C-alpha positions as CSV (number, residue, x, y, z in Angstrom):
1,M,0.0,0.0,0.0
2,T,1.5,3.4,-1.0
3,V,1.8,6.1,1.8
4,P,0.9,9.5,0.5
5,T,3.1,12.2,0.7
6,P,2.6,14.1,3.8
7,T,1.1,17.8,3.1
8,R,2.1,20.9,5.0
9,T,-0.9,20.6,7.4
10,A,-0.6,16.9,7.8
11,R,3.0,17.5,9.2
12,R,2.1,19.6,11.9
13,I,3.3,18.6,15.2
14,P,0.6,17.4,17.3
15,R,0.3,19.5,20.4
16,L,0.5,17.7,23.8
17,P,0.0,19.3,27.1
18,S,2.9,21.2,28.6
19,W,2.5,19.2,31.7
20,L,3.9,15.5,31.8
21,P,0.9,13.1,30.7
22,L,-0.9,10.8,33.3
23,D,-2.3,8.0,31.5
24,G,-6.2,8.2,32.5
25,Y,-6.2,4.4,32.1
26,V,-3.3,3.8,34.6
27,L,-5.1,5.7,37.0
28,T,-8.2,3.7,36.5
29,L,-6.0,0.5,37.0
30,L,-4.7,2.2,40.2
31,G,-8.1,2.7,41.3
32,T,-9.0,-0.7,40.7
33,V,-6.0,-1.7,42.7
34,A,-7.3,0.4,45.6
35,L,-10.9,-1.3,45.2
36,A,-9.3,-4.9,45.5
37,T,-7.1,-3.6,48.5
38,L,-10.5,-2.3,50.4
39,L,-13.1,-4.7,48.9
40,P,-11.2,-7.7,47.8
41,A,-13.3,-10.8,46.4
42,S,-13.3,-13.7,48.8
43,G,-15.2,-16.9,49.1
44,A,-17.8,-17.8,46.3
45,A,-17.2,-14.2,45.0
46,A,-13.6,-14.9,44.6
47,D,-14.3,-18.2,42.7
48,L,-16.7,-16.5,40.5
49,A,-14.1,-13.6,39.7
50,Q,-11.4,-16.1,39.0
51,G,-13.8,-17.8,36.5
52,A,-14.6,-14.7,34.7
53,S,-10.9,-13.5,34.8
54,T,-10.1,-16.8,32.8
55,G,-12.9,-15.9,30.4
56,A,-11.6,-12.5,30.1
57,V,-8.1,-13.5,29.5
58,A,-9.2,-15.8,26.5
59,L,-11.3,-13.1,24.9
60,L,-8.4,-10.6,25.1
61,F,-6.1,-13.2,23.2
62,F,-8.8,-13.9,20.7
63,L,-9.4,-10.3,20.0
64,Y,-5.7,-9.7,19.5
65,G,-5.6,-12.6,17.0
66,A,-8.7,-11.2,15.3
67,R,-7.0,-7.6,14.9
68,L,-3.4,-8.4,14.0
69,S,-2.8,-8.7,10.4
70,T,-0.3,-11.3,9.9
71,R,-0.1,-10.5,6.2
72,E,0.9,-6.8,7.1
73,A,3.5,-8.2,9.3
74,L,4.9,-10.6,6.8
75,D,4.9,-7.8,4.0
76,G,7.3,-5.8,6.4
77,L,10.0,-8.4,6.1
78,K,11.3,-6.1,3.4
79,H,12.5,-3.8,6.1
80,W,13.9,-6.7,8.0
81,R,17.2,-5.1,9.4
82,L,14.8,-2.6,11.5
83,H,12.4,-5.2,12.7
84,L,15.2,-7.6,13.8
85,T,16.7,-4.6,15.7
86,V,13.4,-3.8,17.6
87,L,13.2,-7.7,18.2
88,A,16.5,-8.0,19.6
89,S,16.0,-4.9,21.8
90,T,12.7,-6.3,23.1
91,F,13.3,-9.9,23.6
92,L,17.2,-9.9,24.1
93,V,18.7,-6.8,25.5
94,F,15.7,-6.0,27.7
95,P,15.9,-9.7,29.4
96,L,19.6,-9.6,29.7
97,L,19.2,-6.3,31.6
98,G,16.5,-8.0,33.6
99,L,18.6,-11.1,34.6
100,A,21.7,-8.6,35.4
101,A,19.2,-7.0,38.0
102,R,19.3,-10.2,40.0
103,G,22.3,-8.8,41.8
104,L,20.1,-6.2,43.2
105,V,18.0,-9.2,45.3
106,P,17.5,-8.9,48.2
107,T,19.1,-5.6,49.1
108,V,17.1,-3.3,46.7
109,L,14.5,-5.4,45.1
110,T,12.7,-8.4,47.2
111,P,12.6,-11.7,45.3
112,Q,8.7,-11.1,44.6
113,L,9.4,-7.7,43.1
114,Y,12.3,-8.9,41.2
115,S,10.1,-11.6,39.6
116,G,7.7,-8.9,38.5
117,F,10.8,-6.7,37.2
118,L,12.2,-9.6,35.1
119,F,8.7,-10.3,33.8
120,L,8.2,-6.9,32.5
121,C,11.4,-7.4,30.5
122,L,10.1,-10.2,28.8
123,V,7.0,-8.6,27.7
124,P,6.4,-7.8,24.1
125,S,6.4,-4.0,22.9
126,T,3.5,-2.0,22.8
127,M,2.2,-0.7,19.4
128,Q,-0.3,2.1,20.0
129,A,2.0,4.1,22.0
130,S,5.1,3.4,19.6
131,I,3.2,4.4,16.7
132,A,1.7,7.5,18.4
133,F,5.1,8.7,19.5
134,T,6.8,7.8,16.2
135,S,4.1,9.9,14.4
136,I,4.6,13.0,16.8
137,A,8.7,12.9,16.5
138,R,8.4,12.6,12.5
139,G,9.8,9.1,12.3
140,N,9.0,6.1,10.1
141,V,5.6,5.2,11.2
142,P,5.0,2.2,8.7
143,A,7.8,0.7,10.3
144,A,6.8,1.4,13.8
145,I,3.3,-0.4,12.7
146,C,5.1,-3.6,11.4
147,A,7.6,-3.6,14.3
148,G,4.8,-3.6,16.7
149,S,2.9,-6.5,14.8
150,F,6.2,-8.5,14.8
151,S,6.6,-7.9,18.5
152,S,3.1,-8.9,19.1
153,L,3.2,-12.0,17.2
154,A,6.5,-13.1,18.7
155,G,5.5,-12.1,22.4
156,I,2.4,-14.5,22.3
157,V,4.9,-17.4,22.2
158,L,8.2,-16.2,23.6
159,T,6.9,-14.1,26.6
160,P,5.1,-16.8,28.4
161,M,7.6,-19.6,27.6
162,V,10.7,-17.7,28.6
163,A,8.9,-16.4,31.5
164,A,7.9,-20.0,32.8
165,A,11.5,-20.9,32.2
166,L,13.5,-18.4,33.8
167,L,11.3,-17.5,36.7
168,G,10.8,-21.1,37.9
169,D,8.5,-21.7,40.7
170,S,7.2,-18.3,40.9
171,A,5.7,-18.4,37.6
172,G,4.7,-21.9,37.7
173,G,7.7,-23.4,36.3
174,L,7.9,-25.0,32.8
175,S,6.1,-28.0,33.7
176,A,3.4,-29.8,31.3
177,A,0.5,-28.3,33.4
178,A,2.0,-25.0,32.8
179,L,2.4,-25.4,29.2
180,L,-1.0,-26.6,29.0
181,K,-2.3,-23.6,30.8
182,I,-0.4,-21.2,28.2
183,V,-1.5,-23.1,25.3
184,F,-5.2,-23.1,26.2
185,Q,-5.5,-19.8,27.8
186,L,-3.4,-18.0,25.5
187,L,-2.1,-19.7,22.4
188,V,-5.6,-21.2,21.3
189,P,-7.8,-18.2,21.6
190,F,-5.1,-16.2,19.6
191,L,-4.9,-18.9,16.9
192,A,-8.5,-18.8,16.8
193,G,-8.7,-15.2,16.4
194,Q,-6.3,-15.4,13.5
195,L,-8.2,-18.3,11.7
196,L,-11.4,-16.4,12.2
197,R,-9.9,-13.0,11.1
198,R,-11.1,-13.5,7.6
199,W,-14.7,-13.4,8.8
200,V,-14.7,-11.4,12.1
201,G,-12.0,-8.8,11.0
202,G,-14.5,-6.6,9.7
203,F,-16.9,-6.6,12.6
204,V,-13.8,-6.1,15.0
205,V,-12.5,-3.1,12.8
206,R,-16.2,-1.5,12.7
207,H,-16.8,-1.8,16.5
208,K,-13.0,-0.9,17.3
209,K,-14.1,1.8,19.9
210,V,-16.8,-0.6,21.8
211,L,-14.4,-3.7,21.7
212,G,-11.7,-1.4,23.1
213,H,-13.9,-0.9,26.1
214,V,-14.2,-4.5,26.3
215,D,-10.5,-4.8,26.3
216,R,-10.1,-2.4,29.0
217,G,-12.9,-3.7,31.0
218,S,-11.5,-7.4,30.8
219,I,-8.0,-5.9,31.8
220,L,-9.7,-4.2,34.8
221,L,-11.1,-7.4,36.0
222,V,-8.0,-9.2,35.6
223,V,-6.2,-6.6,37.8
224,Y,-9.0,-6.7,40.3
225,T,-8.8,-10.5,40.3
226,A,-5.0,-10.6,40.8
227,F,-4.8,-7.9,43.6
228,S,-7.8,-9.6,45.4
229,L,-5.7,-12.8,45.5
230,G,-2.9,-10.8,46.5
231,M,-4.6,-9.2,49.5
232,T,-5.5,-12.7,50.8
233,A,-1.9,-13.5,50.7
234,G,-0.8,-10.3,52.5
235,I,1.2,-8.7,49.4
236,W,1.1,-5.3,50.9
237,H,3.0,-6.6,53.9
238,L,5.8,-7.4,51.5
239,V,5.9,-4.1,49.7
240,T,7.2,-1.0,51.7
241,P,7.0,2.7,50.4
242,A,10.8,2.4,50.7
243,R,10.8,-0.9,48.4
244,L,8.6,1.0,45.9
245,G,10.7,4.1,45.7
246,M,13.8,1.7,45.0
247,L,11.8,-0.1,42.2
248,L,11.0,2.9,40.8
249,A,14.7,3.9,40.6
250,V,15.6,0.6,39.1
251,E,13.0,1.0,36.5
252,A,14.2,4.5,35.7
253,V,17.7,3.2,35.1
254,L,16.2,0.6,32.6
255,L,14.3,2.9,30.6
256,A,16.9,5.4,30.3
257,A,19.5,2.6,29.4
258,M,17.0,1.2,26.7
259,L,16.3,4.6,25.3
260,A,20.0,5.3,24.9
261,L,20.8,2.0,23.6
262,T,18.0,2.0,20.9
263,W,18.8,5.6,19.8
264,Y,22.7,5.5,19.6
265,G,22.8,1.9,18.7
266,A,20.5,2.5,15.6
267,G,22.8,5.1,14.8
268,R,25.9,2.9,14.9
269,L,24.0,0.4,12.7
270,G,23.6,2.9,10.0
271,F,19.8,3.7,10.4
272,G,18.7,7.1,9.3
273,R,17.0,9.4,11.7
274,A,13.4,8.4,10.8
275,D,14.4,4.8,11.3
276,R,16.0,5.5,14.5
277,I,13.0,7.1,16.0
278,A,10.9,4.1,15.0
279,I,13.5,2.0,16.6
280,Q,13.7,4.0,20.0
281,F,10.1,4.4,20.4
282,A,9.2,0.6,19.6
283,G,12.3,-1.1,21.0
284,S,12.1,0.6,24.6
285,K,8.4,0.0,25.4
286,K,6.5,-2.6,27.0
287,S,2.7,-3.7,26.6
288,L,0.6,-3.5,29.7
289,A,-2.2,-4.8,27.7
290,A,-0.5,-7.9,26.7
291,G,1.6,-8.4,29.8
292,L,-1.3,-8.3,32.4
293,P,-3.3,-11.2,31.1
294,M,-0.1,-13.1,30.5
295,A,1.0,-12.6,34.2
296,I,-2.6,-13.9,35.6
297,V,-1.9,-17.1,33.6
298,L,1.8,-17.4,34.6
299,F,1.7,-16.4,38.3
300,G,-1.7,-17.0,39.5
301,P,-2.1,-16.0,43.1
302,Q,1.2,-14.1,43.0
303,A,0.1,-12.0,40.0
304,S,-0.5,-9.0,41.8
305,L,3.2,-8.6,42.7
306,A,4.2,-9.5,39.2
307,V,2.1,-6.9,37.4
308,L,3.1,-4.0,39.6
309,P,6.3,-3.3,38.2
310,L,4.7,-3.6,34.7
311,M,2.1,-1.1,35.7
312,L,4.7,1.5,37.0
313,F,7.1,1.3,34.2
314,H,4.1,1.8,31.5
315,Q,3.3,5.1,33.2
316,M,7.0,6.0,33.6
317,Q,7.6,5.1,29.7
318,L,4.5,7.4,28.6
319,M,5.8,10.4,30.3
320,V,9.4,10.1,29.5
321,C,8.6,9.4,25.7
322,A,6.3,12.2,25.5
323,V,9.0,14.7,26.2
324,I,11.5,12.9,23.9
325,A,8.8,12.9,21.2
326,R,8.3,16.7,21.2
327,R,11.9,17.2,21.5
328,R,12.8,15.1,18.2
329,A,9.7,16.9,16.6
330,R,11.1,20.4,17.5
331,D,14.4,19.3,16.1
332,A,12.9,18.3,12.9
333,E,11.1,21.6,12.5
334,T,14.4,23.5,13.4
335,D,16.2,21.8,10.5
336,A,13.4,22.3,8.2
337,E,13.4,26.0,9.0
338,S,17.2,26.2,8.5
339,G,17.0,24.6,5.3
340,V,19.0,21.3,6.5
341,E,17.8,18.1,4.6
342,T,16.5,15.3,7.0
343,D,15.9,11.7,6.3
344,S,12.0,12.0,7.5
345,E,10.5,11.9,4.2
346,A,12.8,9.3,2.9
347,G,12.1,7.2,6.1
348,V,8.2,7.7,5.1
349,E,8.6,6.5,1.6
350,A,11.2,3.5,2.9
351,G,8.5,2.8,5.4
352,A,5.8,2.7,2.8
353,E,7.6,-0.6,1.4
354,T,7.0,-2.2,4.6
355,R,3.2,-2.1,4.1
């Protein structure tokens, strides 16, 4: 599909608020955590919530499969070096940094928080935020779209398998029972969505807004169930304000390292500015929407502490990347005004080949 040449109007930099953005959905998630803390489900209500949560996870992955265009992702192989770089950042560099953080246990991170921290390093990249920030920064948007598709496809298989192998007992281990749980709760619904995409894909696209609410509502149910179980296990006795502060500091270092590695590493690999932007934003992020339901399947009653690092990292990456995207956009605007030729348009044209 040919990407039209951007007009002067289309290339205007979207205006973001001057204050650092707080994602409203993250605030809703935190409200759900507070609700589970004050009014956790117990007894028959807990059993009902767990059953509904299991169904919600299956529905989420069915919708992921119905939305994700495998054909578009495969078409993106023409820009294979960029996608391989993003995949390496997401599923190689991130996990290696997560494993290196094992040395922070128990002085900085508790074993439970470290399990959640390592899990966040294994989660696939987020597609929507990567595309949005790449667009604001005048990067290669089509490449960001395909990179997100590749990451989502790979993450469906890699994240639960590698998490079960690396996290051992805290994630149920890589036993036959764990594999069956992964297959039936994650892979089967996803593959069903892919197989039925020809018939249900149009419906999913037409009702994208409504199904988006279904997605978010399902994740809220998953979070409520996880933290209700956590309250029964007394998780808040395991997480002090000091430990939370140290966790935030470790995550800030992780995010800064990945932003630097993806930007300067892509430059050393010979990518132009537009491609470097796509690599930085797609290769430094983690998907809250994909990670939360996976954590429920993998960690069970311990999922509440497992998803806490991911929730905090998600908000942090949005705040930091919003600032970086605006700065990249201002740099491009300054270059354009001074007559300096950039590779933004070339990146868009090259990215068009990936669609």
